[in-house]
N, CA, C and O of each residue as an XYZ file, in Angstrom:
468
protein
N       0.839     -1.172      0.000
C       0.000      0.000      0.000
C       0.890      1.243      0.000
O       1.828      1.339      0.791
N       0.603      2.160     -0.858
C       1.373      3.386     -0.978
C       1.058      4.352      0.157
O      -0.065      4.405      0.657
N       2.071      5.113      0.550
C       1.882      6.135      1.580
C       1.257      7.389      0.994
O       0.946      8.331      1.722
N       1.071      7.401     -0.332
C       0.528      8.576     -1.004
C      -0.935      8.353     -1.335
O      -1.341      7.249     -1.698
N      -1.729      9.419     -1.204
C      -3.172      9.308     -1.368
C      -3.607      9.185     -2.821
O      -4.739      8.786     -3.094
N      -2.720      9.523     -3.762
C      -3.097      9.468     -5.166
C      -1.834      9.441     -6.024
O      -0.749      9.755     -5.535
N      -1.964      9.070     -7.294
C      -0.800      9.148     -8.192
C      -0.236     10.566     -8.279
O       0.976     10.741     -8.409
N      -1.101     11.576     -8.210
C      -0.631     12.961     -8.265
C       0.229     13.281     -7.048
O       1.257     13.946     -7.179
N      -0.172     12.823     -5.879
C       0.617     13.060     -4.667
C       1.978     12.381     -4.778
O       2.983     12.944     -4.345
N       2.025     11.187     -5.348
C       3.292     10.489     -5.547
C       4.163     11.249     -6.544
O       5.354     11.437     -6.296
N       3.594     11.689     -7.663
C       4.350     12.469     -8.651
C       4.860     13.771     -8.056
O       5.984     14.182     -8.344
N       4.054     14.425     -7.232
C       4.508     15.647     -6.559
C       5.722     15.344     -5.679
O       6.684     16.112     -5.665
N       5.682     14.230     -4.947
C       6.783     13.868     -4.055
C       8.059     13.575     -4.852
O       9.148     13.984     -4.451
N       7.925     12.871     -5.969
C       9.084     12.565     -6.808
C       9.662     13.854     -7.387
O      10.876     14.058     -7.366
N       8.804     14.715     -7.899
C       9.268     15.989     -8.467
C       9.947     16.836     -7.402
O      10.977     17.455     -7.669
N       9.393     16.871     -6.222
C       9.995     17.617     -5.108
C      11.395     17.079     -4.812
O      12.328     17.856     -4.610
N      11.543     15.760     -4.786
C      12.843     15.151     -4.519
C      13.855     15.532     -5.599
O      14.987     15.900     -5.286
N      13.459     15.446     -6.850
C      14.374     15.729     -7.959
C      14.762     17.198     -7.997
O      15.945     17.518     -8.116
N      13.804     18.085     -7.901
C      14.082     19.504     -8.118
C      14.578     20.240     -6.881
O      15.522     21.024     -6.977
N      13.982     20.015     -5.754
C      14.331     20.777     -4.564
C      15.498     20.175     -3.799
O      16.353     20.905     -3.297
N      15.542     18.870     -3.707
C      16.553     18.245     -2.876
C      17.766     17.758     -3.657
O      18.869     17.728     -3.111
N      17.592     17.378     -4.914
C      18.700     16.747     -5.637
C      19.289     17.616     -6.740
O      20.487     17.898     -6.726
N      18.486     18.035     -7.674
C      19.041     18.624     -8.878
C      18.818     20.108     -9.045
O      17.688     20.558     -9.237
N      19.885     20.861     -8.973
C      19.788     22.304     -9.130
C      20.566     22.806    -10.340
O      20.431     23.971    -10.714
N      21.382     21.948    -10.964
C      22.267     22.393    -12.037
C      21.828     21.814    -13.375
O      21.567     20.617    -13.498
N      21.751     22.688    -14.373
C      21.248     22.329    -15.693
C      22.420     22.208    -16.667
O      23.321     23.046    -16.687
N      22.388     21.142    -17.476
C      23.422     20.877    -18.472
C      22.784     20.794    -19.854
O      21.565     20.687    -19.986
N      23.630     20.844    -20.883
C      23.203     20.619    -22.259
C      23.962     19.415    -22.808
O      25.104     19.160    -22.426
N      23.313     18.679    -23.708
C      23.878     17.450    -24.259
C      23.681     17.427    -25.773
O      22.682     17.920    -26.296
N      24.665     16.838    -26.465
C      24.606     16.753    -27.928
C      23.746     15.586    -28.399
O      23.258     15.594    -29.530
N      23.558     14.601    -27.560
C      22.714     13.433    -27.845
C      22.118     12.990    -26.518
O      22.400     13.588    -25.480
N      21.314     11.967    -26.543
C      20.631     11.523    -25.333
C      21.608     11.305    -24.176
O      22.631     10.640    -24.342
N      21.292     11.864    -23.005
C      22.144     11.642    -21.838
C      21.946     10.264    -21.215
O      22.695      9.869    -20.322
N      20.939      9.536    -21.687
C      20.660      8.224    -21.119
C      20.395      8.318    -19.634
O      19.724      9.242    -19.175
N      20.917      7.369    -18.881
C      20.718      7.369    -17.427
C      21.953      7.841    -16.677
O      21.965      7.868    -15.447
N      23.010      8.220    -17.428
C      24.277      8.574    -16.784
C      24.698     10.021    -17.002
O      25.652     10.482    -16.375
N      24.005     10.747    -17.880
C      24.411     12.112    -18.197
C      25.420     12.161    -19.336
O      26.155     13.138    -19.483
N      25.453     11.104    -20.139
C      26.388     11.017    -21.267
C      26.156     12.151    -22.258
O      25.103     12.789    -22.258
N      27.146     12.386    -23.090
C      27.073     13.343    -24.197
C      26.925     14.798    -23.763
O      26.422     15.625    -24.524
N      27.360     15.115    -22.546
C      27.325     16.515    -22.119
C      28.316     17.305    -22.970
O      29.435     16.852    -23.212
N      27.904     18.475    -23.417
C      28.820     19.280    -24.236
C      29.972     19.783    -23.370
O      29.884     19.803    -22.142
N      31.039     20.183    -24.028
C      32.229     20.660    -23.315
C      32.965     21.645    -24.201
O      32.734     21.710    -25.409
N      33.849     22.406    -23.590
C      34.696     23.322    -24.337
C      34.242     24.761    -24.208
O      33.170     25.057    -23.681
N      35.090     25.646    -24.705
C      34.784     27.073    -24.649
C      34.485     27.510    -23.232
O      35.190     27.133    -22.296
N      33.446     28.303    -23.071
C      33.050     28.777    -21.743
C      31.820     28.036    -21.219
O      31.137     28.517    -20.316
N      31.538     26.842    -21.800
C      30.401     26.043    -21.343
C      30.574     25.642    -19.883
O      31.680     25.352    -19.426
N      29.480     25.634    -19.178
C      29.420     25.119    -17.813
C      27.969     24.976    -17.406
O      27.100     25.685    -17.912
N      27.717     24.079    -16.512
C      26.355     23.924    -15.974
C      25.953     25.196    -15.259
O      26.794     25.939    -14.751
N      24.649     25.433    -15.228
C      24.116     26.657    -14.633
C      23.024     26.281    -13.631
O      22.215     25.389    -13.887
N      23.009     26.968    -12.493
C      22.006     26.704    -11.455
C      20.660     27.300    -11.845
O      20.582     28.385    -12.419
N      19.610     26.567    -11.520
C      18.249     27.068    -11.669
C      17.589     27.056    -10.301
O      18.046     26.370     -9.387
N      16.521     27.814    -10.168
C      15.716     27.815     -8.954
C      14.360     27.237     -9.327
O      13.641     27.797    -10.155
N      14.021     26.127     -8.718
C      12.766     25.458     -9.040
C      11.598     26.088     -8.295
O      11.728     26.508     -7.145
N      10.458     26.146     -8.970
C       9.243     26.682     -8.381
C       8.490     25.633     -7.589
O       8.966     24.513     -7.402
N       7.328     26.005     -7.133
C       6.457     25.119     -6.376
C       6.012     23.951     -7.240
O       5.697     24.122     -8.418
N       5.987     22.781     -6.658
C       5.541     21.582     -7.361
C       4.020     21.542     -7.359
O       3.378     21.730     -6.325
N       3.458     21.295     -8.535
C       2.009     21.180     -8.659
C       1.686     20.214     -9.790
O       2.227     20.335    -10.890
N       0.819     19.272     -9.523
C       0.430     18.319    -10.554
C       1.596     17.471    -11.045
O       1.603     17.030    -12.195
N       2.576     17.241    -10.186
C       3.722     16.429    -10.544
C       4.763     17.150    -11.362
O       5.671     16.512    -11.894
N       4.661     18.483    -11.482
C       5.594     19.248    -12.307
C       6.138     20.452    -11.546
O       5.508     20.966    -10.622
N       7.332     20.886    -11.965
C       7.933     22.090    -11.414
C       8.633     22.835    -12.533
O       9.279     22.232    -13.390
N       8.501     24.134    -12.515
C       9.116     25.001    -13.515
C      10.340     25.657    -12.892
O      10.257     26.240    -11.811
N      11.475     25.561    -13.575
C      12.695     26.199    -13.096
C      12.807     27.609    -13.636
O      12.110     27.989    -14.577
N      13.691     28.376    -13.029
C      13.957     29.724    -13.541
C      14.724     29.595    -14.862
O      15.457     28.629    -15.074
N      14.544     30.580    -15.741
C      15.247     30.563    -17.018
C      16.749     30.663    -16.787
O      17.212     31.451    -15.962
N      17.500     29.854    -17.525
C      18.953     29.878    -17.442
C      19.536     30.195    -18.818
O      18.934     29.893    -19.848
N      20.708     30.803    -18.814
C      21.451     31.080    -20.037
C      22.722     30.253    -19.973
O      23.531     30.408    -19.059
N      22.892     29.366    -20.957
C      24.033     28.456    -20.956
C      24.910     28.757    -22.167
O      24.423     28.801    -23.297
N      26.197     28.962    -21.928
C      27.143     29.204    -23.020
C      27.359     27.930    -23.819
O      27.509     26.846    -23.256
N      27.373     28.077    -25.156
C      27.566     26.935    -26.047
C      28.774     27.207    -26.935
O      28.844     28.251    -27.584
N      29.731     26.268    -26.969
C      30.910     26.474    -27.804
C      30.582     26.369    -29.300
O      29.596     25.745    -29.690
N      31.420     26.986    -30.114
C      31.274     26.910    -31.574
C      31.355     25.456    -32.028
O      32.075     24.645    -31.445
N      30.602     25.145    -33.081
C      30.645     23.810    -33.665
C      29.925     22.755    -32.851
O      30.199     21.564    -32.995
N      29.016     23.174    -32.006
C      28.316     22.259    -31.104
C      26.838     22.186    -31.462
O      26.215     23.198    -31.784
N      26.285     20.982    -31.402
C      24.845     20.794    -31.534
C      24.292     20.434    -30.162
O      24.804     19.537    -29.493
N      23.256     21.131    -29.753
C      22.579     20.807    -28.491
C      21.220     20.210    -28.828
O      20.496     20.721    -29.682
N      20.886     19.120    -28.144
C      19.631     18.428    -28.425
C      18.889     17.996    -27.167
O      17.690     17.724    -27.217
N      19.594     17.931    -26.037
C      19.008     17.471    -24.774
C      19.502     18.350    -23.628
O      20.498     19.061    -23.760
N      18.808     18.292    -22.530
C      19.220     18.983    -21.314
C      19.206     17.986    -20.166
O      18.573     16.934    -20.257
N      19.913     18.321    -19.072
C      19.962     17.431    -17.929
C      19.932     18.180    -16.615
O      20.110     19.397    -16.563
N      19.700     17.423    -15.551
C      19.672     17.949    -14.189
C      20.752     17.204    -13.402
O      20.815     15.974    -13.425
N      21.602     17.969    -12.702
C      22.709     17.411    -11.934
C      22.669     17.904    -10.496
O      22.031     18.910    -10.185
N      23.365     17.172     -9.621
C      23.444     17.556     -8.215
C      24.568     18.542     -7.936
O      24.611     19.125     -6.852
N      25.480     18.745     -8.885
C      26.629     19.628     -8.654
C      26.986     20.384     -9.929
O      26.634     19.963    -11.031
N      27.680     21.492     -9.769
C      28.060     22.315    -10.916
C      29.119     21.610    -11.774
O      29.174     21.826    -12.985
N      29.948     20.779    -11.165
C      30.868     19.890    -11.887
C      30.825     18.545    -11.184
O      30.544     18.473     -9.988
N      31.102     17.483    -11.920
C      31.007     16.155    -11.314
C      29.581     15.914    -10.868
O      28.641     16.183    -11.617
N      29.411     15.415     -9.669
C      28.068     15.196     -9.131
C      27.375     14.003     -9.764
O      27.995     13.182    -10.440
N      26.085     13.932     -9.530
C      25.267     12.832    -10.010
C      24.229     13.357    -10.989
O      23.551     14.350    -10.726
N      24.118     12.674    -12.122
C      23.076     12.995    -13.095
C      21.752     12.497    -12.538
O      21.649     11.346    -12.114
N      20.739     13.356    -12.538
C      19.451     13.010    -11.952
C      18.440     12.615    -13.023
O      17.815     11.559    -12.924
N      18.274     13.453    -14.045
C      17.302     13.197    -15.113
C      17.451     14.294    -16.154
O      18.307     15.168    -16.015
N      16.645     14.259    -17.173
C      16.684     15.285    -18.204
C      15.690     14.968    -19.301
O      14.779     14.162    -19.112
N      15.868     15.602    -20.446
C      14.943     15.371    -21.537
C      15.406     16.025    -22.821
O      16.432     16.705    -22.866
N      14.633     15.805    -23.852
C      14.935     16.388    -25.163
C      14.544     17.862    -25.173
O      13.553     18.261    -24.561
N      15.340     18.662    -25.880
C      14.980     20.057    -26.113
C      13.873     20.097    -27.166
O      13.696     19.121    -27.894
N      13.125     21.192    -27.269
C      12.055     21.271    -28.270
C      12.555     20.972    -29.693
O      11.842     20.368    -30.494
N      13.776     21.398    -29.990
C      14.424     21.058    -31.262
C      15.929     21.195    -31.064
O      16.392     21.979    -30.235
N      16.678     20.422    -31.833
C      18.134     20.542    -31.712
C      18.587     21.815    -32.413
O      17.925     22.307    -33.328
N      19.712     22.335    -31.975
C      20.240     23.570    -32.545
C      21.747     23.433    -32.682
O      22.429     23.022    -31.742
N      22.266     23.780    -33.862
C      23.698     23.717    -34.115
C      24.277     25.121    -34.128
O      23.738     26.026    -34.765
N      25.381     25.287    -33.415
C      26.038     26.583    -33.293
C      27.297     26.592    -34.154
O      28.253     25.870    -33.871
N      27.296     27.414    -35.209
C      28.492     27.586    -36.017
C      29.521     28.405    -35.256
O      30.715     28.109    -35.289
N      29.052     29.421    -34.583
C      29.881     30.268    -33.731
C      29.404     30.077    -32.293
O      28.279     29.638    -32.059
N      30.262     30.409    -31.340
C      29.857     30.311    -29.937
C      28.621     31.168    -29.706
O      28.451     32.213    -30.334
N      27.765     30.720    -28.807
C      26.544     31.463    -28.524
C      25.984     31.065    -27.171
O      26.691     30.509    -26.331
N      24.716     31.355    -26.972
C      24.059     30.996    -25.720
C      22.734     30.317    -26.024
O      22.098     30.584    -27.044
N      22.334     29.438    -25.123
C      21.040     28.769    -25.226
C      20.231     29.173    -24.006
O      20.686     29.014    -22.873
N      19.024     29.699    -24.235
C      18.120     30.062    -23.144
C      17.167     28.900    -22.909
O      16.540     28.401    -23.844
N      17.063     28.480    -21.674
C      16.216     27.345    -21.335
C      15.465     27.631    -20.052
O      16.049     28.076    -19.064
N      14.174     27.374    -20.073
C      13.370     27.376    -18.853
C      13.014     25.918    -18.601
O      12.073     25.391    -19.195
N      13.769     25.265    -17.718
C      13.544     23.834    -17.509
C      12.220     23.551    -16.824
O      11.797     24.283    -15.930
N      11.579     22.485    -17.255
C      10.365     22.000    -16.630
C      10.577     20.528    -16.328
O      10.926     19.755    -17.221
N      10.372     20.135    -15.089
C      10.507     18.729    -14.737
C       9.141     18.182    -14.360
O       8.429     18.755    -13.536
N       8.791     17.068    -14.975
C       7.533     16.382    -14.678
C       7.839     14.942    -14.331
O       8.452     14.231    -15.126
N       7.427     14.506    -13.174
C       7.610     13.112    -12.788
C       6.739     12.231    -13.658
O       5.592     12.567    -13.951
N       7.291     11.107    -14.065
C       6.497     10.170    -14.878
C       6.765      8.752    -14.467
O       6.190      7.825    -15.036
């Protein structure tokens, strides 16, 4: 028997764990990060960026918009959530709305949304 009164309550609890307690740092990936955070981009002035997660509702939480530096010659297609600005543990992530290739260095604006599933 579950300690949660409904699937929504369980999804809220999972989202709360991922966003508030575990994952505050957002990454970009050139291909699927899988379950390990693989394919994280690197080079130039790229680095993970901290987000501030909002209130969990309906199993989802919206993070604050982040600006992530992208090196020249890089394609970004996925994003991820990490426990640390470097190293750390990969928590989860997802596909970006569309992949984008940068001929020159630039920035990617992302408002992360995490939904427990």
